[in-house]
N, C-alpha and C positions, 0 to 999 in steps of 0.2 A: 453610521459606522464609527468605531473608535480608532484612533491612531495613537496607540500606547507607546511610550518611550520611557526608558529608565531615567528617573529624575536625577540630575547632577548639577553641581554648582558651576560648571563650565558652560554647557549648552544652555542652561536655564538660569543663568546668573540674575538676569533682570526680570524674571517672571513673577507676576503677581496674581493673586486670586481674588476675584470679586465675590464677597460673601453674602450679598443680598440675594434673597430667594424670590424667584419669579418664574413665570412661564417662559419668558424669553431666555432665561438662564437654564432652561431644561428641567425645572423642578416640578413639572406637572405630572407627577407619578401617582397612579391610582393605588399602588401597593409599595411597601418598603420591607425588605428583609429585616427581621428583628431577632433577638436572642435573649436568653434568660437573664443575663446581667442587667439588661435595660427594661425588662418587663414591667417593673414597678413604675418607672417613669412613663412608659408607653401606655399602660392601661389607664392612666389618668386622662388621656386624650383620645386614644385610638382603639378600636376593636382589634383583637388579636385572633387570627384564624390560621389555618394551615393550608398550604398549597402543595401540589405534588409535582416534582420535577419531571418535565416531559421526557427526558432521555433516561434518567436513572430510576424514576418512579419513587424516589425518596421524598418524604414529607419535610417541609421546612416552615417555620412560623413567619407570618407576615402581619404588618400593621395595615389596616384598611383605611384609605384616605379619600376615596371617592367611589362612585358607583359605575363609572364607565372608563374605558381606557383613555388615558390622557387627562383625567379629571382629578384634581387635587383640591378639595374643598377647604384646605387650610391656607391656600395662597390667596392673598388680598393685595390691593394696590400698595399697602403699607408693608408687605412682606409676609412672613409665615406667622399665622395666627395661632400659636401654641407656644407654651414656655419650654417645650422639649421637642427637638427634631430628631427623628430616628437616625442613628449613627451611620447607617448605610446610605442615607441621603446627605448627611452633613459632611461626610468625607469626600464627596465628589468634587472634582474629577480625578481623584487619586485612588489607587488600589495597591494592595500589597502583592509582591511577587517574590520570586526566588532566583538567585544567581550564585552559582558555585556553592550551594548549600547554605547560603545566608539570605535572610529576608531583605528585600529592597522595596523602594517605593516607585511605582509606575504612575505616569500622568498621561491623561488623554489630551493630546495636543490640539485636538479639534474642538475641545469644549469651549463654549461661549463664556465660561467663567474665568478664563485666562486672559491676562492683559499685561502689557508692558508699562502702562501708565497709571492704572488705578487698582485699588484693592490692597490686600495684605502681601507684603514681600515674603518670598520663600527663603531667601538667603541674605545674610548680612554683607556689608561692603567688602569684607575680605574673605568671603566664602563660607563662613560659618552658618549653621542653621538658625533661622529666625525663631523667635518664640512661637510664632504661628505654626511653623513646620514641625517644631518639637512636639507641640500639642497634637498636630495632625498625625504624626508618626505613632504616638501613643494610642490615638483613637483607632488607627489601622490595626495595631497589634491587638487591641481589645476586640475589634470586629473579627479578626482572624481566630482568636480564642473563642469568640461567640459562635462561630460556625462549627467548631469542634464540639462545643457544649450542646449545640442543637442536635448533633448526631447522637449524643448520649441520651438526651431528653427524648428524642423521637424513638430511639430504640426501646427505651423503657415504656413509653406510652403504647407502642405497638405490641410489645410483649403482654401488656395488661389489657389489650384490646379496648383502649380508651378512645382511639381516634375513629370518627365516623363522618361520612359526608353530610353536608348541610346545603340547603338551597335557601337563599335569602330573597324573600319576596317583599319588595319595597313599593309602597303607594305614597305618592307625594300629594301635597295640597291641591295641585292643579289636575289631579286625577291620573297623571302619568305614572306608569308602573315600570319598575326595574326588577329583573330576576337575575340574581348573581349565582352562577353555578360554578362548579370546580373548586369549591372551598370545603374545608374539613374543620371539625371542631371536636370537643371532648364530650363524651357521653356521661352526663352527670349521674345518671342512674347506676351505670356500671361503676363509676368512681365511688359512689356512696356505699356500694356493696363490697368494697375492698376490705380485707381483714385488717385488724389492728397491727399485725406484724408487717403487712405490706405498707401501710400508712407510715409506720415507723421507719421503714427502709427508705421510703420516698423522702421523708424528712431529713434523714442522714445524708442523702445525696443532694439535697437542695431542690429536688424535683417537685416536692410538695408545694413549696412557695410558688414555683413556676405555674403549677396547675391552678392554684388559687388566683394568681394574677390573670391568667388566660380567661378563667370563668368570670372574674370581676370585670374584665374589659368589655364584655359583651353589652353592658349597659350603654357603652359609647355609640352603639349603632343608632340609638334614638337621637343622640346628639349630632351624629353625622346627618341623619335625616333632617334635623332642625336646620343645620347649616345649608343643606341643599334647598330647603323651602325658603329660607331667607334670601339665598342667591336668586331664586326664581322671582321673588317679589321685587327685587332691585333691577331686574332686567327690563 
């Protein structure tokens, strides 16, 4: 459970953030929300698929990092083994909120990432924001915009009937099999049949690049399997 509070320089003056990534710090996420502005960086490391929100039924893009709940194949004893970490992970334990019509930063006070003695300070000696907090705030704003961009992208993909369910059947070197259900991807055949005018419209809105990045990311499934096989060999 989260215990969110409005971040401020009075109650949280001495608060620090441990930035190292590990299972103990709660970074063992199988999935991470992603968005078009970071698709280029994401597709270099992680497969991008879609999930459907249980309550709203809306689709949203996710980066796949493992094959079972609580498994993050990018976590090693040395930290996160990729040059880019999804912003929805990197910003933890902070989130963006709203108070009196203005955006504010919330913090999960129960997070193991918080400390009074180690890590990056959030506030300066006399109450000003630290460079770390300034960068964090900018990241939260980018993530908030990314959620809005996702809605526009998904609306377009849905109208064009490009989203379809997919089942991932994974067989590891030790013979163990994993079947990932509940994921969605893009239908390449339908995409290839789109008219030139539709492609031009997708290009103008920036959605064409997002589509290409999603499709390109699927090659990372094999890399993810490779990571899992290496992990099994070391056990």
